[in-house]
C-alpha positions as CSV (number, residue, x, y, z in Angstrom):
1,M,0.0,-9.9,-36.4
2,H,2.2,-9.7,-33.0
3,L,5.4,-10.7,-33.7
4,S,7.0,-11.4,-30.1
5,I,10.7,-11.8,-29.6
6,S,12.1,-13.7,-26.4
7,I,15.4,-11.3,-25.3
8,N,16.5,-13.1,-21.9
9,E,16.6,-11.0,-18.8
10,E,20.6,-11.2,-18.6
11,E,20.6,-9.5,-22.1
12,L,17.4,-6.4,-21.1
13,V,19.4,-6.2,-18.3
14,K,22.7,-5.1,-20.2
15,Q,20.7,-3.2,-22.8
16,C,19.8,-0.8,-19.6
17,V,23.2,-1.0,-18.1
18,A,24.3,0.4,-21.7
19,G,21.5,3.0,-21.2
20,E,19.2,1.7,-24.0
21,E,15.6,2.8,-24.1
22,K,14.6,-0.8,-24.8
23,G,16.1,-2.4,-22.4
24,Y,13.9,-0.4,-19.8
25,T,10.5,-0.6,-21.8
26,M,10.8,-5.0,-22.1
27,L,11.7,-5.2,-18.4
28,Y,8.8,-2.9,-17.2
29,N,6.3,-4.4,-19.4
30,K,7.7,-8.3,-18.6
31,Y,7.2,-7.6,-15.1
32,A,5.0,-4.4,-13.8
33,K,2.2,-6.8,-13.4
34,R,3.2,-9.1,-11.8
35,I,4.9,-6.7,-9.2
36,Y,1.8,-4.9,-9.4
37,H,0.1,-8.2,-7.9
38,T,2.8,-8.9,-5.5
39,V,3.1,-5.1,-3.7
40,Y,-1.0,-5.1,-3.8
41,R,-1.6,-8.2,-2.0
42,V,0.7,-6.3,0.5
43,M,-0.6,-2.6,0.5
44,G,-4.2,-3.7,-0.4
45,N,-4.7,-0.1,-2.0
46,S,-4.6,0.3,-5.8
47,A,-3.1,3.8,-5.6
48,E,-0.4,3.5,-3.7
49,T,0.4,-0.5,-5.3
50,E,0.9,1.8,-8.4
51,D,3.0,4.4,-6.7
52,I,5.1,1.9,-4.9
53,V,5.5,-0.3,-8.6
54,Q,6.8,3.0,-10.1
55,E,8.9,4.1,-7.0
56,A,10.8,0.7,-7.5
57,F,11.3,0.3,-11.3
58,C,12.7,4.0,-10.6
59,T,15.0,2.8,-8.1
60,A,16.0,-0.7,-9.8
61,F,17.1,1.3,-13.0
62,E,19.1,3.5,-11.0
63,Q,20.5,1.2,-9.5
64,I,21.2,-1.6,-11.8
65,G,24.8,-1.0,-12.4
66,K,24.9,-2.6,-8.8
67,L,22.4,-5.8,-9.7
68,K,25.0,-8.6,-9.1
69,N,23.2,-11.5,-10.7
70,Q,21.9,-10.3,-13.9
71,N,19.6,-13.1,-14.4
72,N,18.0,-12.5,-11.6
73,F,16.3,-9.3,-12.2
74,E,12.6,-10.0,-11.1
75,G,13.5,-11.6,-7.5
76,W,15.6,-8.4,-7.1
77,L,12.4,-5.9,-8.2
78,K,10.2,-8.0,-6.0
79,R,12.6,-7.6,-2.7
80,I,12.8,-3.6,-3.9
81,A,9.4,-3.4,-4.3
82,L,8.3,-5.5,-0.8
83,N,11.1,-3.2,1.1
84,Q,9.2,0.0,-0.2
85,A,5.7,-1.2,1.0
86,I,6.8,-2.2,3.9
87,S,8.1,1.0,4.6
88,T,4.9,2.4,3.2
89,L,3.2,0.9,6.0
90,R,5.3,1.7,8.7
91,K,4.7,5.1,8.1
92,K,1.1,4.8,8.3
93,K,2.0,3.1,12.0
94,M,1.3,0.0,11.2
95,V,1.2,-1.6,14.6
96,F,3.0,-5.5,15.1
97,T,2.1,-6.4,18.4
98,E,4.7,-8.1,20.4
99,D,4.2,-11.3,22.3
100,G,4.1,-9.5,25.7
101,Q,1.5,-6.5,24.0
102,L,-0.9,-8.9,22.7
103,E,-4.3,-8.5,23.4
104,A,-6.5,-11.0,25.3
105,V,-8.0,-13.0,22.7
106,A,-10.3,-16.1,23.2
107,E,-8.5,-18.6,22.3
108,E,-12.0,-21.1,22.1
109,E,-11.2,-24.3,19.7
110,L,-12.2,-23.2,16.0
111,D,-14.0,-25.4,14.0
112,M,-11.4,-25.2,11.5
113,N,-13.5,-27.8,8.8
114,E,-10.9,-27.7,6.4
115,E,-14.2,-29.1,4.0
116,L,-15.2,-25.3,3.9
117,L,-12.1,-24.0,2.9
118,F,-12.1,-26.2,-0.4
119,Q,-15.4,-25.2,-1.0
120,C,-14.4,-21.4,-1.2
121,K,-13.4,-19.8,-4.4
122,V,-9.9,-18.5,-4.3
123,D,-11.5,-14.9,-5.0
124,E,-13.4,-15.0,-1.7
125,V,-9.7,-16.0,0.2
126,K,-8.0,-13.1,-1.5
127,A,-11.1,-10.9,-0.6
128,A,-11.0,-12.1,2.8
129,I,-7.0,-11.7,3.3
130,Q,-7.6,-8.1,1.8
131,Q,-10.2,-7.4,5.0
132,L,-7.4,-8.3,7.2
133,P,-5.9,-4.9,9.3
134,D,-2.6,-4.4,7.6
135,G,-0.4,-6.1,10.0
136,Y,-2.0,-9.0,9.3
137,R,-2.5,-8.8,5.8
138,T,1.1,-8.3,5.1
139,I,2.5,-10.7,7.2
140,M,-0.4,-13.3,5.6
141,S,0.1,-12.0,1.9
142,L,4.2,-12.1,2.4
143,H,3.9,-15.6,3.6
144,L,1.2,-17.4,1.6
145,F,2.1,-15.6,-1.8
146,E,5.6,-14.8,-1.8
147,D,6.5,-18.0,-0.2
148,M,8.6,-16.5,2.5
149,G,9.3,-18.2,5.9
150,Q,8.1,-16.7,9.3
151,E,12.4,-16.2,10.3
152,E,12.8,-13.9,6.7
153,I,9.5,-11.7,7.6
154,G,10.5,-11.2,10.9
155,N,13.5,-9.4,9.8
156,M,12.1,-8.1,7.1
157,L,9.5,-6.3,9.4
158,G,11.7,-5.4,12.4
159,I,9.5,-8.0,14.5
160,S,10.7,-11.3,16.5
161,H,9.8,-14.9,14.6
162,S,6.8,-15.3,17.7
163,T,5.1,-12.6,16.8
164,V,5.2,-13.3,13.2
165,R,3.7,-16.9,13.9
166,T,1.4,-15.3,16.5
167,Q,0.3,-12.4,14.4
168,Y,-0.1,-15.1,11.6
169,H,-2.2,-17.6,13.2
170,R,-4.6,-14.9,14.0
171,A,-4.7,-13.4,10.7
172,K,-5.5,-17.2,9.4
173,K,-8.5,-17.5,12.0
174,K,-10.1,-14.3,11.0
175,V,-9.7,-15.1,7.3
176,Y,-11.4,-18.6,8.6
177,L,-14.0,-16.8,10.4
178,A,-15.1,-14.5,7.5
179,L,-14.9,-17.5,4.9
180,K,-17.3,-19.3,7.6
181,D,-19.5,-16.7,8.3
182,K,-19.9,-16.3,4.6
183,A,-20.6,-20.0,3.7
184,Y,-23.3,-19.7,6.4
185,Y,-25.0,-17.0,5.6
186,G,-25.0,-17.9,1.8
187,T,-23.3,-14.3,0.6
């Protein structure tokens, strides 16, 4: 029989501040999977994601005394992990093109048949997002899965709000076309 004792986040943080190993272990076990999924949606690579998650926990545990709101460890940890993911992508020379540098793309009106999108499975949508170039995937993941506004994403990535908006719409179009092709070809 598995006995599960629920200890609130604030108590676990206090244990960590006091240097109690149990607090670290319980916080890690409670949040590792969620943080992994958050980072994976941005990175699209499991090995890099695992490294970033480990680094994020190490950073959070080293700096846990600086956590102001001890009831928001998860939010704080998620922010650390996302910042590390963005730094990793920047080192890989992820490119966000500014409006003045955007490549010419035929802006033909797409038949954005919403019915098609509703027929797609969540896994197909996630797979289509994972196939996007790093910049598009990052912006779309932060907006859709992390519920970040375009202004906040721009600040985090160091790009303008209009660039975020343009990149998001292009990413959405690419996902739509991938799903439309999949539905058309029946694969």
